[in-house]
N, C-alpha and C positions, 0 to 999 in steps of 0.2 A: 504635639497633641496626639492622643490615641485616636484611632479611626476605626469605624465599624465597616467591615467588609460587606459590600452590597451584593447580595445574591438573591435570586427570586425565592420568596417564601410566601405561603398563603397568608392573606391578611387575617388579622385577629377576628374580625367579624365573621369570616367564612369558617374559621375553626370553631368558634362558639356556636354559630348557627348550625354547622354540621353535627356537632356534639348533641345539641338539644334535639335536632331532628332524629338522630339515631336513638336517643333515649325515648323519644316519643313513639317511634315506629317499631322498636324492638319488641315490646310486649304484644303489639298487634300482630306482628309477623309470627311471634311465638304461638299465639292462639291459632292462627291460620294453619301453620305447619303442624301443630299438635293434632288438629282435626283431620288434616290430610294424611299424616303419617301414622296416626294412631290406629287406623283400621288396617294398615299394611304391616307395620313393625310391631305393633302392640303399644299400649298406652305407656307402659313403663319405659320401654326402649325409646319411644318418641320423646318422652319427657327428658330423659338423659341426653339425647342427641341435641335437643333444643337448649338444654342447660350448657353444654359444652360450646355450642355455637355462640350463645350469649356471652359466655366467659371469654372466648377468643375475641369477639368483637369489642368487649369492654377492655380487654388487655391492649388491643390496638389503639383504642381511643386514649387509654391512660398513657401509653408510650408517646403518642403524638402530643398530648397536653403537657407531658413532662418535658419533652424536647423543645417544644415550640413556645411554651408559656412559663412553666415553673422553673426550669433550669436557667433561662435568661434572666428572669426576675431575681432569682437567688444570686446569680453571678453579678448582676448590677448592684444589688444590695451589698454584697461583699466588697465590691470596688468602692462604693460610696463610703462605707465604714472605714476602709483602709485610708482613703483620702482624708476623712475626718480626723483620723489619728495622726496624719502626717507621714504615714508609711508609704513606701513605694508600692504602687498599685498598677497591675497590668490588666487592662480590661480585655474581656474575651473578644476575639476578632469578629464573631458573628452573633446576631441575636435572632430569635425565632421568627418574628413577624415584622413587617415594615413599621408598624406602630411602635413596637418595642425597640426597633433599630433607631427610629427617630428620637425616642425618649432617651436611649443610651447615648446617642450623639450629644444631645442637649445636656445630660448630666455630666458627661466627661468634659464638655466645653466649660461648663460652670465650675467643675472642680479645678481644671487648669487655670481658669480665670481667677478663682479665689486664691490658689497657690501663688500665682503671679502677683496678685495684689499684696499678699502677705509678705512676699520677698521684697516687693517695692516699698512697703511700709518700713521694713527693717532697714533697707538701704537708705530710705529717706530720713529715718530717725538718726542713723549714723551721720549722715550729712549735716543735719541740723545741729547735732551735738558738736561736731567738728567746727562748724561755722560760728557757733556761739561761744566756743571755748576761747578763741583769741581775744575778742573784746572783753570777756569776763576776766581773763588773766590780766589784761592791761588795767582794768578797774581795780582788781585786787592788789596788784603791785603798786599802783599809784596810791591807793588808800594806806598801805603799809608804810610807804615813804612819808606820807603826810603825818602819820602818827609819830614820826621821828623828829618833829619840830624843825622842818627845813626853813630856808630863808624865804623871804617874800617872793623873790623871782622864781624859786623852785616851786613854791606853792602855786603860783600862777600857772606854771608849765604843767604841773601834776593835775591841777584842776581842769586844764584844757584837755589833757589826756583822758581824764574820766569822762568829760563831756563828749569828746569825740567817740570814745568807745560806747557810751550809752546811746549816742545817735546811731552808731552802726548797728547796735542790737535792736533799736527801734525800727530801723529800716528793714532789717531781716525779719522781724516779727510782722511788720506790715505786709511784706511780700509773702510770707507764709500764710497770712490770713487771706490774701488775694488768691493764692494757690488753692487754698481750701474751698474758697467760694467759686473757683473756676468750674467745678462740676455742676453748678446750679445754672439752669437754663431759663430763659424768659418764656419758654414753652414752644410748642410747635408753631410753625408759621413760615411765611415766605415774604420777601421784600426785595424791591428793586434796589440795586446797589446805589444808584445816584440819589434816590429818595432817602436811603438810610444815612447818607453822608451829609444831609442838610444841616444837622445840628452837631456835626463832628468837629471838635477843636483839636488841631494837631500843630506841632511846632514847625513844620516845614510844608512847602507847597505840595498839593496832591492833585494828580491828573487821572482822568478815567479814559483809557484808550478804547475800551469796549464795555458797554453796559448790558446788564441782564438781570433777571429775577433769580435770586438765590434761595435755596430751600432752608432759610434761616430767618428768625425774627430780626427786625431792624436793630433792636437793642443789642442783640448778640453780635451782629455784624460790626456795630460801632465799638463794642468792647474789644473784640479781636483786633480790629484795625488800629485802634488807639494804642494798644500795646506794641504791635509790630512797627508802626510808624515812629513811635517814641523810641523804640530800640534802634531803628535805623538812624534817627537823628543823633542819638547818643554816640553812634559809631562813625559819625562824619558825613552822613548822607544829607543832601540839600534838596532832594526831590524824590517823590515816590509816584510810580505809575501803577494803575490798577487795570487789569484785563479780565473781564468776567464773561462766563458762559453759564448756561442753566445749572450745571453741576460742577463748576470749576471756577476758582478765583486765583489769579496770579498777582503777587505783590512784588514789584521790582523797584529797587532803589539805586541811586547813582553813587553809592558810597564805595569804600575801598574793597568791598567783598569779604569773603571768609576764606581763610587759608585752607589748603587741603588737609593739613593736620588737625584742624578744628571742626571740619564739616560733620564728622560722625558724633561730635560731642555737643553740638550747639543746643540740643534739646534737653541735655542732662541738667537736673537741678543743681544749682550752685556753681555751674561752670561759667566762668566769665574771664574776659581779657581786660576788664576794666576794674579789677579789684582795688587797685591803688587809688582810683578816683571815686570809689564808693559803690561800684557795681556789685550786685548780689548774685547774679547768674540765674535769677528766677524768671526773667522776662519771657524767654521762648518756652520754658517749661510751662509757664502759665498759659501761653497761647496754645500749646499742644493739648493741655487738659481741657481748655475751652472748646477747641475744635472737636476733640474726641467725644466730649460730653454731648455734643450736638450732632453726632452721627457721621462725622467726617474724619479726614486724616490730612496731615500736613507734612510736607517734605521740602527739603532744600534742593532746588534744581540747579543744574549746571548753567552758567551764564558767562558771557564774555567779559562783562564788567558789572560791578555792584553785586548785590545778592538778590536772588529771586526765590520767594517762598510760594509754593503752590498748595492750595487747599482744595481737596476733592471730596465731593459728596456722592455717596452711592445713590444711583437712581432708584 
């Protein structure tokens, strides 16, 4: 991400206030100096002297306004237009005032975020296409074989192939819909972990080692934990332990853990070690989207046994 160099610059309010004050005082000073110098230098010479002093003062103000206001705004506009076109854009290292520097940082962060989202959508579309292609190919192949008037046993097997492929596609589409809904939040709020779990239904026992109030609505806590605990159970865990503090939640299971080769990929959409048994690889990707949509971040921590996921919320 591009960064703006932080150096001291006068605030925009000081620049505008000083300019307006100079515009207000310049005619008054001109009248005073004309009266004082007119009797000494002559009225014509005094008028010319005041003119050149006013011209010099105006030039100084124009240079300051150009360097501290107009040039940064023009540079930021050029940067934003280049980002919009998708071209490589190098933002100026400095902006004239603290206010413009803050604005530039926000605009550059927004541009980087939009580009990142666009790249993510392209990669996501490629993943979806790849995942749906296999069951679609199976359905097409089975349908062509059915048209060849096979035996009754073959028709049964081909029908089962079509049904399995259709079920696989339905599972993928359901997970994609859940992933799309993951960015929707129940809204701002806070809830005690133990109270949020009162109505939670999970397939394996759940224990709370430490309880705390989390900066998240109870419905959101249940949604995230349901997905994590279900994922743990599908990978062989028989118990999950929760350890909470005001801005942190650790979820530890007693399953076989995650191999070193897979640790960096567990949050990637469609990555799964259970493809043969129907896994879609969307579970942890959905969890990450849920957590990030609620202002937190999730990571896989090192653990001696099982898997430990830690959710951290910025205070």
